[in-house]
FIFI-70096 format. One record per residue: x, y, z of N, C-alpha, C in turn; residue in one letter. Coordinates in steps of 0.2 Angstrom, whole numbers, plus 5000, padded with zeros to 4 digits. Layout:
REM residues N
XYZXYZXYZA...
This chain:
REM residues 254
506347684782505947694787506247694794M506647634795506947624801507447684803A507847704798508347764799507947824801S507347834798506947894800506747894807W506547834809506347824816506947834821L507547814819508147824823508247894824V508247934818508348004818507848044822A507248014821506748054825506848044832G507047984835507147974842507748014844C508248014840508848054842508748124842G508248154839508148224839507748244845S507448194849507048214854507448244860T507248304862507648334868507548304874S508048294878508048264884507848314890K507448284895507348324900507848334905D508248384906508848394910508648384917E508048394919507848394926507648324928T507648274924507348204925507748174931S508348184932508648154938508748194944G508348254944508448304950507948284955W508148294961507648284967507148344967S506648334971506148384971506448444975T506848434979507148494983507648534978D507948494974508448534969507948564964K507448534962507048564957506748634959L506548634966506248694969506748744970Y507348724972507948774972508048804966A508048764960508248794954507648844951E507048824953506548864951506548934954A506648924961506748994965507249034962K507849004960508349044958508249084951E507949044947507749074941507249124942E506749124946506249174948506649234950A507049224955507449284958507849314953S508049284948508449314942508049344937N507349344938506949374933506849324927G507049264927506849214922506249184923N505649214922505049194925504749134920Y504849134914504649084910504949014911E505549024912505948964914505748934921R505648984926505448964933504748934933A504348964928503648934928503648864926G504048844921504048774919504348734924K504848754928505148714933504648704939L504248754940503748744946503148694943F503048704937502548654934502748584935E503348574933503648504934503648484941R503848524946503848514953503148494955L502648534953501948514955501748444953E501948414947501848354945502248304949G502848314950503248264954503148254961R502948314964502848314971502148314973A501748294968500948294969500748264976A500348294979500048274986500448294992G500948334991501348354996501348434997T501548455003501548525004502048564999L502548534997502948564992502648574986L502148524984501848534978501348594978A501048604984500648664985501048734985Q501648734988502048784988502248804981Q502348754977502548764970502048794966A501348774967500848794964500748874965E500848894971500748964973501349004969V501948974970502549004967502449014959E502148964956501948964949501549024947H501049034952500549094951500949154951A501449164956501849224957502249234950Y502549184947502949204942502549224936V501949194935501449214930501249284931L501149304937500949374939501549424937Y502149404939502749444937502849454930K502649404926502749404919502149434915S501749454919501149494916500549454914G500549384916500049344915499549344921E499249394922498849404928498249364928K497849354922497249314922497449234924A497949214921498149144923498349134930Q498749184933498949184940498349184944A497849224943497249224947496849164946L496849124941496449064940496849014945Q497449014945497848964949497748974956I497749044958497649054965496949044967L496449054963495749044965495648964966E495948924961495848854962496248834968R496848854969497248834975496848844982F496548904982496148924989495548884990L495248864984494648814985494848744987K495448724984495648654986496048644992L496348704994496848695000496748755005H496148765007496048825012496448825018P496648765020497048765026497748755025T497948765019498648755017499148805021S499748785023500248835026500348895021P500248885015500348935010499748975008A499148965012498548995010498549075011A498949095017499049165018499349195012D499949165010500349195004499849194998Y499449144997499049144991498549194991A498249214997497849274998498149334996L498749344999499149404998499349414991Y499549364988499649364981499049384976L498549354978497849364975497749444975Q497849464981497749544982498249584978G498849564978499349594974499149594966L498949544964498849534957498249584955V497749594959497249644958497349714960N497849714964498049784967498349824961F498149884961498449934955498649994959N499350014957499550074960499250134958D498950134952498550184949497850194951N497650164957496950164959496650234959L496050234959495750304960495750344954G496050404955496050464950496750474946I497150424946497850434944497850424936L497350394933497350384926497250444922G497150434915497150494911496350514910N496150554915495450564915495150604909L495650644906495450684901495150644895A495350584894495150544888494650484890S494450494896494050434899493450454903Q492850434902492250454906492350424913D492350464918492450434925491950384926L491350384924490850334926490950274923S491450264918491550204915492150164917E492550194922493150164924492950104929R493250044928493049984932493449984938D493149984944493549974950493449904953Q493249864950493149794953493749764955Q494249774951494949734953495149764960A495049834961495249864967494849834973S494149824972493749794977493949714978R494149684973494349614974494949604978D495449654976496049654980495949664987A495449714989495249734996495049664999Y494549634996494249574999494849515001Q495349514996495849464997496249485003S496449545004496849575009496449565016F495849585015495349575021495349505024K495249465019495149395021495849365025Q496349385022497049375025497049395032L496949465033497049495040496549455045V495949445043495449415047495649335049E495849305044495949235045496649215047Q497149255045497849245047498149315050F497849335056498149395059498849395061P499149335062499849335063500349325057Q500049325052500449315045500949365044S501449345041501949395040501749445035R501149435031500849475026500349515029Y500149505035499549545038499649615038A500149635040500349715041500249745035E500649725030500649755023499949755020D499549695021498949695019498449745021S498549765028498149815031498249885028Q498949895027499149955024498849965017V498849915013498549915006497749915007R497449895012496749895012496549975014M496950005018496850075019496950115013N497450105009497550135003496950124998Y496750064997496250054993495550084995I495450085001494850115004494850195002T495350225003495450295002495450314994N495750264990495750274983495050264980S494650214983493950204980493550264982L493650284988493250344990493350404986A494050414985494250474980493950464973A493950404971493650394964492850414964Y492550384969491850404970491650474970E492050514974491950584974492150614967V492650594964492750624957492250614952H491950554953491350534948490750584950V490650594957490150634959490250704957A490850734957491050794955490950804948S491150754944491050754937490350764935Y489850724938489150724937488850794938Y489150824944488850894946489050944941F489650944938489850994934489450984927R489250924926488850914919488150934921R487950944927487250964928486850904930G487150844931486750784932486750784940A486350824943486350834950486050774954Y485550734951485350674955485850624955V486250614950486750564949487350584954A487450654954488050674958487850664966A487250674968487050674975487050594977A486850554972486850484974487550454975N487950474970488650454971489050474977R488850544978489150564984488950534991A488250524991487950484997488250414997Q488350384992488650314992489350324995Q489750374994490450384997490350395004T489850435007489750445014489550375017V489150345014488950275017489450225018Q489850215012490350165012490950175015E491150245015491850255017491850315022F491550305027491450355032492050385035Q492550345035493250365038493750395033Q493550395027493950425022493950495022S494550525020494550595020494150625014P493950585009493450605004492750615006S492650595012491950605015491750685015T492250725017492150795018491850825011E492250805006492050834999491350804997E491250744999490650704997490050745000A490050765006489550795009489450865006L489950895004489950965000489550954994F489750904990489350884984488650874985I488450834990487750824992487450884993M487750924997487350994999487251034993Q487751034988487651074982487151044977R487150984977486750944972485950954974S485850944981485150954983484951024983Y485451074983485251144982485051154975D485351124970485151134963484551104962K484351044965483751014964483151044968L483351094972482751124976482551074982G482951034984482750984990483051014996L482751064999482951105004483151065011V482751025013482850985019483450945018Q483550905013484150865011484750905011L484650965008485251015007485451035014R485051055018485151075025485451025029D485250965029485450905032486150895031D486350895024487050875022487450935024A487250995024487651055027487751045034L487251025038487351015045487850965047R487850905043488350855045489050875043V489050915037489750945035490050985041L489551035043489851085049489951045055R489650995057489750955063490350915063Q490550885057491050845057491750875054N491650935051492250965048492151045049Y492151065055491951135056492451185053P493051165051493551205048493651185041Q493151155038493151135031493251195026S493651195021493651255016493051255012P492651205012492051205008491551245011Y491651265018491151305021491351385020L491851395017492051465016491851485008T491851555007491751575001492251554996A492951554998493451534994493351464992E493151414997493051344995492451344990G491951384990491451374986491651394979L492051454978492251474972492751424969R493151384973493651334970493251284967A492651274968492251214965491851244959K491751304958491351334953491751324946E491751264943492151254937491651224932R491751224926491451194921491551114921K491051074919491151004920491750974916W491951004911492550984907493151004910W493151044915493851064918493951014924Q494250954922494350904927494850914932L495250964932495750984937495651054939W
């Protein structure tokens, strides 16, 4: 029995970081992350959080840990860490970075209509992550206007706004082609109300006008057409060619 205990103790792996300072631990974790060794970096950041507990370095390590989780594809875990961090440390020097990273995790370069629409009902696509990303970037810009991440956050906000608007318009167009004119008009109206500065507003007004026409709602049709003419006098949707371009079956997505 004694020999077994000795063997068991001898087989226990030693923590190579036990004698490291917190600064060395942080430097090693950062180096591993920069080299793409995210699993290793994550473990080091976790150890640093424990050893430097109660310090600003521990807060930085927590956010960096979320980053390596994000880079390794563990987005749900990264978001959990960031949400907890922002609740516990809203005034932390790393709060702006935490918000920026929260936005990045939810940010999707394939926003809007860039997915495979032919195999997916447009009305079923979830845009919540895009809206969550927008809120994170918006909070950063408003609370930390001087942050090094503020400018890029504003650019991403603009992109998300235009992408969400384009998505809403394509859903409205999809409904119109299927003959669901009420749904098409409502979705297009939502675009006009929520994304007034988006380029997609032009097409949204056109879909509203066409949908109301199909429904026999003359006054609403004329109102939509009037707004389209006032705001986009050179719109191709006001020409015969523009009208023909939109005369396609609902299943012709492009």
